[in-house]
C-alpha positions as CSV (number, residue, x, y, z in Angstrom):
1,M,25.1,137.5,92.3
2,A,22.6,140.0,93.4
3,D,23.4,141.9,96.6
4,S,20.4,142.9,98.8
5,Q,21.8,146.4,99.0
6,Y,22.5,146.5,95.3
7,P,20.1,149.2,94.0
8,Y,19.8,147.9,90.4
9,P,17.9,144.9,89.1
10,P,20.0,141.8,88.1
11,D,21.2,141.7,84.6
12,R,23.1,139.2,82.3
13,F,26.5,140.1,83.9
14,D,25.2,139.0,87.3
15,D,24.1,135.7,85.9
16,E,27.7,135.1,84.5
17,A,29.2,136.0,87.8
18,D,27.1,133.4,89.6
19,A,28.3,130.7,87.2
20,V,32.1,131.4,87.6
21,S,33.8,130.6,90.9
22,F,36.8,132.9,90.5
23,H,36.6,136.6,90.0
24,G,39.5,138.6,88.6
25,A,43.0,137.4,87.6
26,H,43.8,134.4,89.8
27,R,46.4,131.7,89.2
28,A,46.3,128.1,90.5
29,E,48.5,127.5,93.5
30,L,51.7,125.5,92.7
31,P,52.1,122.1,94.3
32,F,54.5,121.8,97.3
33,W,57.1,119.8,95.4
34,R,57.2,122.3,92.6
35,E,57.6,125.3,94.8
36,N,60.5,123.6,96.6
37,L,62.1,121.6,93.8
38,L,65.5,123.1,94.2
39,Y,65.6,122.2,97.9
40,I,64.3,118.7,97.2
41,I,67.1,118.1,94.7
42,I,69.8,119.4,97.1
43,I,68.6,117.2,100.0
44,G,68.3,114.1,97.7
45,A,71.8,114.6,96.4
46,A,73.1,115.0,99.9
47,V,71.4,111.8,101.1
48,V,72.8,109.8,98.1
49,L,76.3,111.2,98.7
50,L,76.1,110.3,102.4
51,V,75.0,106.7,101.6
52,V,77.8,106.3,99.1
53,L,80.4,107.7,101.6
54,L,79.1,105.4,104.4
55,F,79.3,102.4,102.0
56,F,82.8,103.3,100.9
57,I,84.1,104.0,104.5
58,G,82.3,100.8,105.7
59,G,84.1,98.8,103.0
60,M,87.5,100.1,104.0
61,G,86.8,99.8,107.7
62,G,85.8,96.1,107.4
63,S,89.2,95.0,106.3
64,G,91.1,97.3,108.6
65,D,89.1,96.6,111.8
66,D,90.6,93.2,112.4
67,R,94.1,94.6,112.4
68,A,93.1,97.6,114.5
69,D,91.9,95.4,117.3
70,D,95.3,93.6,117.6
71,P,97.6,94.8,114.9
72,T,100.6,92.6,115.4
73,T,99.5,89.4,117.1
74,A,96.8,88.1,114.7
75,A,98.8,88.9,111.6
76,S,102.0,87.4,112.8
77,E,100.3,84.3,114.1
78,S,98.4,83.7,110.9
79,E,101.6,84.3,108.8
80,A,103.6,82.0,111.0
81,A,100.9,79.3,110.7
82,E,100.8,79.7,106.9
83,G,104.6,79.7,106.7
84,E,104.8,76.4,108.8
85,A,102.1,74.8,106.7
86,T,103.9,75.9,103.4
87,E,107.2,74.6,104.6
88,S,105.8,71.2,105.7
89,E,103.9,70.9,102.5
90,A,107.1,71.7,100.5
91,E,109.0,69.1,102.5
92,E,106.4,66.5,102.0
93,T,106.1,67.3,98.3
94,S,109.8,67.2,97.6
95,A,110.3,64.1,99.7
96,A,107.4,62.2,98.2
97,E,107.5,63.3,94.6
98,A,111.3,63.5,93.6
99,D,111.4,61.7,90.3
100,K,115.1,61.5,89.4
101,S,114.3,60.1,85.9
102,T,112.8,63.5,85.0
103,P,115.0,65.3,82.3
104,V,117.0,68.1,83.9
105,L,118.7,70.9,82.0
106,V,121.7,72.5,83.7
107,V,122.4,76.1,82.5
108,N,125.7,77.7,83.2
109,A,124.8,81.3,84.2
110,G,127.8,81.9,86.4
111,G,130.3,82.7,83.6
112,I,132.6,79.9,84.9
113,N,134.1,77.5,82.3
114,G,132.9,74.0,82.7
115,L,130.3,74.9,85.5
116,A,127.4,73.0,83.8
117,G,129.6,69.9,83.3
118,T,130.6,69.9,86.9
119,W,127.0,70.1,88.0
120,Q,126.1,67.4,85.5
121,S,128.6,65.0,87.2
122,A,127.4,66.0,90.7
123,L,123.7,65.5,89.8
124,E,124.4,62.2,88.0
125,G,126.4,61.0,91.1
126,D,123.3,62.0,93.2
127,G,121.1,59.7,91.1
128,W,119.6,62.0,88.5
129,E,119.4,60.0,85.3
130,D,118.9,62.5,82.4
131,V,121.0,65.6,82.8
132,S,121.8,67.9,79.8
133,L,123.8,71.1,79.5
134,A,123.4,74.6,78.2
135,T,125.0,78.0,78.6
136,A,123.0,81.2,79.5
137,D,123.3,84.3,77.3
138,N,123.7,86.5,80.4
139,A,125.3,85.9,83.8
140,Q,123.0,85.8,86.8
141,Q,123.5,86.4,90.5
142,E,121.6,83.6,92.1
143,A,120.8,80.0,91.4
144,V,117.3,79.0,90.5
145,V,115.3,75.9,89.5
146,F,112.5,76.2,87.0
147,Y,109.8,73.7,86.1
148,R,107.4,73.8,83.1
149,S,104.5,71.6,84.3
150,E,102.8,71.5,87.7
151,E,103.3,67.7,87.8
152,D,107.1,68.4,88.0
153,A,106.8,70.8,90.8
154,G,107.8,68.3,93.5
155,T,110.8,67.0,91.5
156,A,111.9,70.6,90.9
157,Q,111.7,71.5,94.5
158,A,113.6,68.4,95.5
159,L,116.4,69.5,93.1
160,A,116.3,73.0,94.4
161,D,116.7,71.7,97.9
162,S,119.6,69.5,97.0
163,V,121.5,72.3,95.1
164,G,120.6,75.1,97.5
165,A,118.5,77.1,95.0
166,G,115.6,78.0,97.4
167,E,112.1,77.9,96.0
168,A,111.5,76.3,92.6
169,R,109.5,78.5,90.2
170,Q,107.2,77.6,87.3
171,S,108.3,79.1,84.0
172,D,108.0,78.4,80.2
173,E,111.4,80.0,79.5
174,Y,113.2,76.7,79.0
175,D,112.0,73.6,77.1
176,A,113.2,71.0,79.7
177,A,110.8,69.7,82.3
178,V,113.2,70.9,85.0
179,T,115.9,73.5,84.5
180,F,118.7,74.4,87.0
181,V,120.3,77.7,86.4
182,A,123.7,77.3,88.1
183,V,125.9,80.3,89.2
184,S,128.6,78.6,91.4
185,E,130.4,75.4,91.9
186,P,128.6,72.3,93.4
187,G,130.6,72.2,96.6
188,E,129.5,75.8,97.5
189,D,125.8,75.1,97.1
190,M,125.2,71.5,97.8
191,G,126.7,71.6,101.3
192,G,125.1,69.2,103.7
193,E,121.6,69.3,102.2
194,G,122.2,67.6,99.1
195,E,122.6,64.0,98.7
196,G,119.2,62.5,98.7
């Protein structure tokens, strides 16, 4: 580009200078994201970590808030209601579904000679029709009634109630439909619960 105060006439270099927009050693300016890439990564990681922490804390707080509002009353009321419902269901089930023709295996686990035979007589006297005997390999501390199939749960619970064995449990340990693991004499367990 010819300057008006330039004393020499224009030459070929002046023509090239007019065609080029930059003069000298210039570099293109970096975009904003590229200049601040490190800061953008740090801020993004902090935001992701914050969201994850809020989600995790929110998930934990959701289950704990109900108890925090009233820690004892709500829990004890719901547990009491569930307990009453379970007890009434168990009573209805045992009363309605006691099938005394179901095969019962009495296992002597108390280490007392003739214990299973004594229970066999007591149960047959109570109306149970098919009572067989076995002896456990190891002595146990508490009496328990097991049942194999869910359809025998009511019968097993009725037996457990009559012999004082608590809650009947499902198990595949014995082959009989209902198994009573006895640890003490009939008079000690049957008490006043049992004849019926």
